[in-house]
ZAKOL-938269 format. One line per field, with one value per residue (C-alpha): chain; x, y, z; residue in one letter; residue number from 1. Coordinates in nm, 3 decimals, decimal comma. Example, Ala and Ser with C-alpha at 12.3 -4.5 7.8 and 13.67 -1.06 7.14 Angstrom:
<nodes>
mol <- c(A  A) $
east <- c(1,230  1,367) $
north <- c(-0,450  -0,106) $
up <- c(0,780  0,714) $
type <- c(a  s) $
seq <- c(1  2) $
</nodes>
This chain:
<nodes>
mol <- c(A  A  A  A  A  A  A  A  A  A  A  A  A  A  A  A  A  A  A  A  A  A  A  A  A  A  A  A  A  A  A  A  A  A  A  A  A  A  A  A  A  A  A  A  A  A  A  A  A  A  A  A  A  A  A  A  A  A  A  A  A  A  A  A  A  A  A  A  A  A  A  A  A  A  A  A  A  A  A  A  A  A  A  A  A  A  A  A  A  A  A  A  A  A  A  A  A  A  A  A  A  A  A  A  A  A  A  A  A  A  A  A  A  A  A  A  A  A  A  A  A  A  A  A  A  A  A  A  A  A  A  A  A  A  A  A  A  A  A  A  A  A  A  A  A  A  A  A  A  A  A  A  A  A  A  A  A  A  A  A  A  A  A  A  A  A  A  A  A  A  A  A  A  A  A  A  A  A  A  A  A  A  A  A  A  A  A  A  A  A  A  A  A  A  A  A  A  A  A  A  A  A  A  A  A  A  A  A  A  A  A  A  A  A  A  A  A  A  A  A  A  A  A  A  A  A  A  A  A  A  A  A  A  A  A  A  A  A  A  A  A  A  A  A  A  A  A  A  A  A  A  A  A  A  A  A  A  A  A  A  A  A  A  A  A  A  A  A  A  A  A  A  A  A  A  A  A  A  A  A  A  A  A  A  A  A  A  A  A  A  A  A  A  A  A  A  A  A  A  A  A  A  A  A  A  A  A  A  A  A  A  A  A  A  A  A  A  A  A  A  A  A  A  A  A  A  A  A  A  A  A  A  A  A  A  A  A  A  A  A  A  A  A  A  A  A  A  A  A  A  A  A  A  A  A  A  A  A  A  A  A  A  A  A  A  A  A  A  A  A  A  A  A  A  A  A  A  A  A  A  A  A  A  A  A  A  A  A  A  A  A  A  A  A  A  A  A  A  A  A  A  A  A  A  A  A  A  A  A  A  A  A  A  A  A  A  A  A  A  A  A  A  A) $
east <- c(12,924  13,049  13,254  12,959  12,762  13,062  13,064  12,662  12,710  12,985  12,828  12,492  12,679  12,830  12,452  12,350  12,664  12,595  12,290  12,352  12,603  12,341  12,069  12,371  12,432  12,046  12,060  12,370  12,247  11,884  12,089  12,302  12,158  12,379  12,414  12,731  12,914  13,060  13,404  13,615  13,990  14,253  14,563  14,467  14,855  15,053  15,327  15,157  15,282  14,976  14,794  14,923  14,801  14,517  14,421  14,510  14,352  13,984  14,081  14,085  13,711  13,590  13,711  13,556  13,272  13,134  12,807  12,878  13,024  13,252  13,199  13,587  13,645  13,994  14,076  14,450  14,430  14,389  14,121  13,965  13,940  13,790  13,527  13,439  13,355  13,147  12,973  12,891  12,732  12,447  12,530  12,617  12,963  13,018  12,924  13,247  13,561  13,933  13,959  14,209  14,158  14,189  14,061  13,946  13,781  13,599  13,402  13,212  13,143  13,005  12,818  12,656  12,774  13,021  12,861  12,980  13,083  13,040  12,779  12,964  13,324  13,304  13,595  13,757  13,794  13,872  14,199  14,292  14,351  14,688  14,674  14,627  14,546  14,187  14,248  14,241  13,965  13,709  13,498  13,294  13,339  13,223  13,481  13,418  13,728  13,958  14,285  14,494  14,821  15,041  15,279  15,558  15,871  16,171  16,556  16,761  17,098  17,363  17,478  17,871  17,920  17,777  18,033  18,325  18,319  18,168  17,869  17,504  17,240  17,025  16,652  16,648  16,723  17,047  17,190  17,112  17,285  17,585  17,586  17,590  17,854  18,063  18,029  18,148  18,439  18,496  18,449  18,125  17,850  17,585  17,269  17,147  16,823  16,680  16,617  16,532  16,240  16,103  15,877  16,211  16,273  15,912  16,000  16,239  16,063  15,732  15,827  16,026  15,719  15,532  15,765  15,768  15,392  15,247  14,954  14,650  14,822  14,988  14,638  14,434  14,734  14,693  14,353  14,263  14,026  13,874  14,161  14,440  14,773  15,096  15,186  15,304  15,633  15,584  15,617  15,920  16,094  16,043  16,164  16,477  16,528  16,560  16,757  17,013  17,089  17,127  17,358  17,587  17,631  17,443  17,311  17,558  17,649  17,456  17,149  16,913  16,966  16,965  16,706  16,587  16,747  17,086  17,106  17,076  17,384  17,608  17,350  17,363  17,688  17,694  17,874  17,621  17,502  17,167  16,845  16,542  16,246  15,934  15,929  15,918  16,297  16,343  16,233  16,518  16,789  16,997  17,021  17,380  17,231  16,968  17,207  17,348  17,052  16,833  16,532  16,408  16,144  16,271  16,450  16,215  16,278  16,105  15,795  15,601  15,491  15,792  15,544  15,367  15,431  15,400  15,262  14,947  14,684  14,610  14,408  14,172  13,827  13,472  13,152  12,886  12,606  12,357  12,425  12,184  12,362  12,541  12,574  12,784  12,957  13,106  13,242  13,443  13,489  13,685  13,789  13,992  14,130  14,258  14,428  14,560  14,758  14,879  14,954  15,062  15,369  15,490  15,501  15,681  15,404  15,366  15,379  15,046  14,795  14,615  14,799  14,946  15,223  15,440  15,750  15,712  15,821  16,175  16,278  16,072  16,309  16,431  16,427  16,063  16,034  16,192  15,945  15,646  15,766  15,858  15,479  15,298  15,230  15,216  14,986  14,896  14,976  14,945  14,952  15,264  15,196  15,199  14,961  14,675  14,725  14,607  14,656  14,829  14,843  15,063  15,251  15,322  15,484  15,678  15,865  15,887  16,086  16,259  16,367  16,435  16,713  16,865  16,837  16,647  16,393  16,388  16,185  15,984  15,907  15,827  15,549  15,467  15,426  15,233  14,974  14,838  14,660  14,391  14,282) $
north <- c(-5,005  -4,676  -4,935  -5,065  -4,740  -4,621  -4,921  -4,887  -4,525  -4,646  -4,900  -4,677  -4,409  -4,651  -4,749  -4,431  -4,375  -4,671  -4,575  -4,236  -4,332  -4,586  -4,314  -4,067  -4,367  -4,401  -4,052  -4,006  -4,292  -4,101  -3,822  -3,976  -4,160  -4,407  -4,337  -4,484  -4,281  -4,430  -4,280  -4,282  -4,300  -4,338  -4,487  -4,873  -4,946  -5,054  -4,855  -4,557  -4,296  -4,134  -4,488  -4,600  -4,241  -4,258  -4,552  -4,396  -4,119  -4,331  -4,517  -4,202  -4,089  -4,423  -4,371  -4,009  -4,070  -4,418  -4,375  -4,292  -4,571  -4,568  -4,802  -4,679  -4,767  -4,767  -4,696  -4,614  -4,247  -4,202  -4,476  -4,283  -3,995  -4,221  -4,371  -4,053  -3,848  -4,136  -4,124  -3,799  -3,811  -4,016  -3,817  -4,112  -3,944  -4,097  -3,897  -3,770  -3,868  -3,711  -3,510  -3,257  -2,874  -2,605  -2,672  -3,056  -2,971  -2,643  -2,946  -3,127  -2,742  -2,649  -2,958  -2,918  -3,267  -3,108  -2,931  -2,583  -2,587  -2,268  -2,285  -2,487  -2,378  -2,171  -1,921  -2,155  -2,402  -2,124  -2,065  -2,364  -2,366  -2,322  -1,934  -1,977  -2,321  -2,300  -2,046  -2,326  -2,464  -2,139  -2,071  -1,691  -1,691  -2,042  -2,304  -2,630  -2,830  -2,889  -2,959  -3,214  -3,118  -2,836  -2,827  -2,522  -2,495  -2,282  -2,247  -2,554  -2,327  -2,614  -2,353  -2,559  -2,410  -2,059  -2,062  -2,238  -1,942  -1,695  -1,624  -1,480  -1,685  -1,444  -1,263  -1,012  -1,085  -0,875  -1,075  -1,413  -1,245  -1,198  -1,540  -1,656  -1,482  -1,542  -1,970  -1,879  -1,693  -1,951  -2,253  -2,364  -2,419  -2,225  -2,381  -2,756  -2,816  -3,128  -2,935  -3,297  -3,324  -2,977  -2,988  -2,916  -2,595  -2,456  -2,469  -2,158  -2,005  -2,009  -1,848  -1,610  -1,491  -1,473  -1,273  -1,026  -1,038  -1,112  -1,378  -1,261  -1,190  -1,520  -1,679  -1,567  -1,671  -2,044  -2,052  -1,850  -1,637  -1,306  -1,056  -1,250  -1,201  -1,317  -0,989  -0,771  -0,618  -0,803  -1,147  -1,036  -0,950  -1,224  -1,490  -1,197  -1,252  -1,645  -1,602  -1,390  -1,660  -1,847  -1,640  -1,594  -2,009  -2,041  -2,398  -2,670  -2,684  -2,906  -2,863  -2,908  -3,233  -3,376  -3,569  -3,483  -3,763  -3,686  -3,317  -3,395  -3,606  -3,308  -3,139  -3,460  -3,487  -3,155  -2,985  -2,712  -2,469  -2,389  -2,531  -2,421  -2,745  -2,882  -2,986  -3,307  -3,283  -3,254  -3,594  -3,674  -3,569  -3,799  -3,763  -3,616  -3,317  -3,239  -3,080  -2,876  -2,769  -2,491  -2,384  -2,069  -1,863  -1,795  -1,424  -1,073  -0,895  -0,593  -0,610  -0,643  -1,006  -1,134  -1,375  -1,515  -1,917  -2,114  -2,442  -2,467  -2,739  -2,943  -3,193  -3,265  -3,373  -3,252  -3,380  -3,488  -3,204  -3,486  -3,649  -3,759  -3,702  -3,382  -3,314  -3,625  -3,608  -3,247  -3,404  -3,608  -3,390  -3,185  -3,427  -3,630  -3,318  -3,181  -3,549  -3,665  -3,297  -3,360  -3,803  -3,734  -3,494  -3,691  -3,977  -3,778  -3,796  -3,426  -3,085  -3,023  -2,787  -2,723  -2,559  -2,802  -2,796  -3,085  -2,946  -3,266  -3,464  -3,499  -3,718  -3,532  -3,424  -3,076  -2,965  -3,009  -2,820  -2,561  -2,540  -2,541  -2,258  -2,058  -2,079  -2,065  -1,730  -1,731  -1,439  -1,710  -2,000  -2,107  -2,442  -2,452  -2,346  -2,714  -2,832  -2,563  -2,583  -2,893  -3,089  -2,918  -2,575  -2,758  -2,934  -2,572  -2,477  -2,717  -2,696  -2,340  -2,239  -2,589  -2,334  -2,072  -2,283  -2,448  -2,078  -2,145  -1,871  -1,505  -1,391  -1,177  -1,516  -1,724  -1,465  -1,496  -1,862  -1,878  -1,617  -1,853  -2,094  -1,781  -1,829) $
up <- c(17,192  17,057  16,803  16,674  16,641  16,450  16,204  16,183  16,053  15,867  15,637  15,635  15,453  15,184  15,176  15,104  14,835  14,627  14,614  14,510  14,248  14,096  14,051  13,914  13,674  13,589  13,528  13,357  13,060  13,074  12,944  12,741  12,541  12,353  11,964  11,713  11,458  11,152  11,140  10,829  10,891  10,647  10,837  10,744  10,675  11,064  10,921  10,920  11,190  11,298  11,299  11,625  11,758  11,655  11,759  12,117  12,054  11,950  12,304  12,477  12,351  12,476  12,755  12,761  12,580  12,699  12,534  12,182  12,021  11,667  11,392  11,241  10,871  10,773  10,424  10,278  10,158  9,785  9,850  10,112  9,873  9,561  9,796  10,001  9,653  9,542  9,880  9,878  9,557  9,708  10,067  10,253  10,375  10,738  11,079  11,144  10,852  10,746  10,462  10,296  10,306  10,091  9,760  9,832  10,153  9,876  9,651  9,928  10,114  9,774  9,685  10,054  10,199  10,505  10,807  10,941  11,348  11,427  11,641  11,890  11,844  12,155  12,216  12,489  12,178  11,941  12,174  12,174  11,834  11,651  11,487  11,136  11,090  10,987  10,699  10,464  10,651  10,597  10,339  10,365  10,742  10,792  10,946  10,820  10,956  11,253  11,179  11,370  11,223  11,051  10,815  10,709  10,540  10,762  10,714  10,868  11,017  11,120  11,368  11,409  11,070  11,152  11,416  11,254  11,026  11,220  11,009  11,151  11,089  10,860  11,020  10,700  10,273  10,328  10,574  10,421  10,110  10,347  10,458  10,119  10,011  10,344  10,317  9,979  10,035  10,265  10,005  10,102  9,924  10,187  10,045  9,880  9,671  9,498  9,146  8,975  9,152  9,096  9,457  9,633  9,450  9,491  9,856  9,794  9,551  9,741  10,034  9,904  9,715  9,997  10,140  9,900  9,703  10,093  10,154  10,017  9,656  9,669  9,788  9,533  9,240  9,430  9,435  9,072  9,244  9,002  8,941  9,066  8,859  8,883  8,602  8,901  9,058  9,395  9,186  8,952  9,226  9,409  9,097  9,082  9,465  9,414  9,096  9,289  9,526  9,218  9,045  9,366  9,337  9,644  9,541  9,435  9,064  8,933  9,166  8,868  8,842  9,178  9,345  9,700  9,872  9,667  9,728  10,141  10,177  10,227  10,430  10,640  10,641  10,785  10,486  10,415  10,629  10,533  10,386  10,337  10,357  10,512  10,898  10,854  10,749  11,122  11,182  10,968  11,149  11,340  11,730  11,682  11,381  11,604  11,825  11,563  11,373  11,505  11,279  11,224  10,989  10,668  10,671  10,604  10,306  10,468  10,346  10,601  10,556  10,823  11,040  10,705  10,670  10,358  10,474  10,729  10,785  10,478  10,690  10,946  11,073  10,942  10,977  10,727  10,688  10,677  10,990  11,263  11,556  11,487  11,853  11,930  11,603  11,688  11,985  11,846  11,579  11,843  12,012  11,716  11,646  11,929  12,094  11,766  11,746  12,111  12,014  11,710  11,831  12,088  11,836  11,608  11,367  11,291  11,409  11,710  11,537  11,859  12,181  12,459  12,708  12,615  12,871  13,040  12,711  12,736  12,450  12,182  11,885  12,007  11,638  11,629  11,972  11,795  11,530  11,728  11,928  11,542  11,429  11,793  11,676  11,322  11,162  10,867  10,645  10,302  10,111  9,927  9,511  9,388  9,650  9,577  9,222  9,066  8,783  8,508  8,732  8,946  8,683  8,565  8,875  8,939  8,574  8,563  8,870  8,779  8,439  8,659  8,876  8,527  8,381  8,152  8,178  8,344  8,680  8,384  8,170  8,473  8,539  8,174  8,221  8,504  8,395  8,130  8,445  8,416  8,065) $
type <- c(m  q  k  g  v  s  r  m  k  k  l  l  a  l  v  l  a  l  a  m  a  m  t  l  t  s  v  f  a  e  e  h  a  e  v  t  l  k  v  a  s  i  w  s  a  e  t  e  a  n  r  a  p  f  l  k  t  l  e  e  f  q  e  a  y  p  w  i  k  l  d  v  e  w  y  e  a  n  a  w  k  d  t  g  e  t  l  a  l  s  d  s  l  p  d  v  f  y  w  n  a  g  g  v  l  w  n  l  v  g  s  g  d  i  m  a  l  n  d  y  l  t  p  e  i  m  d  r  i  e  g  g  t  l  t  d  m  t  f  d  g  k  i  y  q  l  p  y  t  k  a  c  s  l  l  y  c  n  t  e  l  f  e  k  y  g  v  k  i  p  e  t  w  d  e  l  i  a  a  v  k  a  f  k  d  a  g  v  t  p  m  t  v  g  g  g  d  q  w  p  t  n  m  y  t  d  i  i  a  l  r  f  a  g  d  a  a  c  r  a  c  y  y  k  t  e  g  a  t  f  m  t  q  d  w  v  d  g  v  k  a  f  k  e  l  i  d  l  g  a  f  p  a  d  a  a  s  l  t  r  d  e  s  e  v  p  y  f  n  g  e  i  p  m  y  v  h  g  q  w  f  a  g  s  l  s  p  e  m  q  q  k  v  k  a  v  k  f  p  a  v  g  k  g  y  d  n  q  w  m  g  g  a  a  e  g  f  c  v  s  s  y  t  e  h  p  d  e  a  f  i  a  c  e  f  f  a  e  n  q  s  k  n  g  f  i  s  g  a  g  l  p  a  w  k  y  d  f  s  a  y  t  d  i  n  p  v  l  m  q  i  v  a  e  t  s  s  a  e  s  f  l  l  w  g  n  t  a  l  t  g  e  d  a  t  l  i  g  q  t  v  y  d  v  l  a  g  e  i  t  p  e  e  w  c  e  d  m  e  t  i  f  k) $
seq <- c(1  2  3  4  5  6  7  8  9  10  11  12  13  14  15  16  17  18  19  20  21  22  23  24  25  26  27  28  29  30  31  32  33  34  35  36  37  38  39  40  41  42  43  44  45  46  47  48  49  50  51  52  53  54  55  56  57  58  59  60  61  62  63  64  65  66  67  68  69  70  71  72  73  74  75  76  77  78  79  80  81  82  83  84  85  86  87  88  89  90  91  92  93  94  95  96  97  98  99  100  101  102  103  104  105  106  107  108  109  110  111  112  113  114  115  116  117  118  119  120  121  122  123  124  125  126  127  128  129  130  131  132  133  134  135  136  137  138  139  140  141  142  143  144  145  146  147  148  149  150  151  152  153  154  155  156  157  158  159  160  161  162  163  164  165  166  167  168  169  170  171  172  173  174  175  176  177  178  179  180  181  182  183  184  185  186  187  188  189  190  191  192  193  194  195  196  197  198  199  200  201  202  203  204  205  206  207  208  209  210  211  212  213  214  215  216  217  218  219  220  221  222  223  224  225  226  227  228  229  230  231  232  233  234  235  236  237  238  239  240  241  242  243  244  245  246  247  248  249  250  251  252  253  254  255  256  257  258  259  260  261  262  263  264  265  266  267  268  269  270  271  272  273  274  275  276  277  278  279  280  281  282  283  284  285  286  287  288  289  290  291  292  293  294  295  296  297  298  299  300  301  302  303  304  305  306  307  308  309  310  311  312  313  314  315  316  317  318  319  320  321  322  323  324  325  326  327  328  329  330  331  332  333  334  335  336  337  338  339  340  341  342  343  344  345  346  347  348  349  350  351  352  353  354  355  356  357  358  359  360  361  362  363  364  365  366  367  368  369  370  371  372  373  374  375  376  377  378  379  380  381  382  383  384  385  386  387  388  389  390  391  392  393  394  395  396  397  398  399  400  401  402  403  404  405  406  407  408  409  410  411  412  413  414  415  416  417  418  419  420  421  422  423) $
</nodes>
């Protein structure tokens, strides 16, 4: 009899639990009316590194928010830029969409097509975003985009060569010059650059200029704000410092004619100890080289701009200002950005723009992990000059740094040539 009562109690408890679950489901459905968001992504090709992690992000979103349905349109990057600009003319941008940061973002902000996100960004959310990554997504104190990845340039050091020749990995400009001289004396070419492609040279000149002139002055010039000028001693000193490397023989004798790919061959072969390039270079290192290379921030020059970085978050997700579902659109925007940041990094597609504990993932490229650690407390990020500038201005900065590398103009002439972008 006791067992029968016990079974009845269990059955009654189960019925009550099921009834409660059905009630909660009904309330849940009432609280969250089903909505559909239109979403635009640029990863249409199966070969896109970000496609697989984004598909995973979409799957995770639908599990977390089943009442928010997603109608995703897939584009190729350039095709979406043209399509997006056309849609903006008729206030027809999708609810949530991929877009570039900086000047490209500002064009849509200026035309009133993008919703500011400040009202939704709680302190908790802000604390999860990597420092400095919102710089090129913020205008007049309003945040219009959330990043999912970030870029940066670093000094890649082959520790095997540093140890072999007893050279210290440089933390200051003087130590960098000492390292260049020590390797030269040992018959080793200290650095490499693909001058023939121009933009790899910008990787050097931009970070050196940032160390001498600082983020504010460089940003003003790259974004052509009122009062900006290249005609300052800091700019001249920055270009002079680059020329000092050239004059010391830091680069191969034919650096000005080498393509990026050609210039990297001796580094991959373990013949060159130092190379300034973007974070994506870490993904090109063989497993063997990954164990030898240490990625560090570019040396300080004593101006106080030691923890400012070139690169930053140049792309992310936005919400259109005319979405009919702003709350749900923000939820999707934030979820896409944060989870694509995680999934993309785990898959090797890019650096995270959000904080996450990756210690459980033991097979991630160790050099990428170094870069995450180096940039986690960054003061600021600034897009490279040839990225922030557009059209003829971008062409000019590439050509003029090539001219310095080739010995065709002086640092002072470089500043004069770049000053013409303000006219």
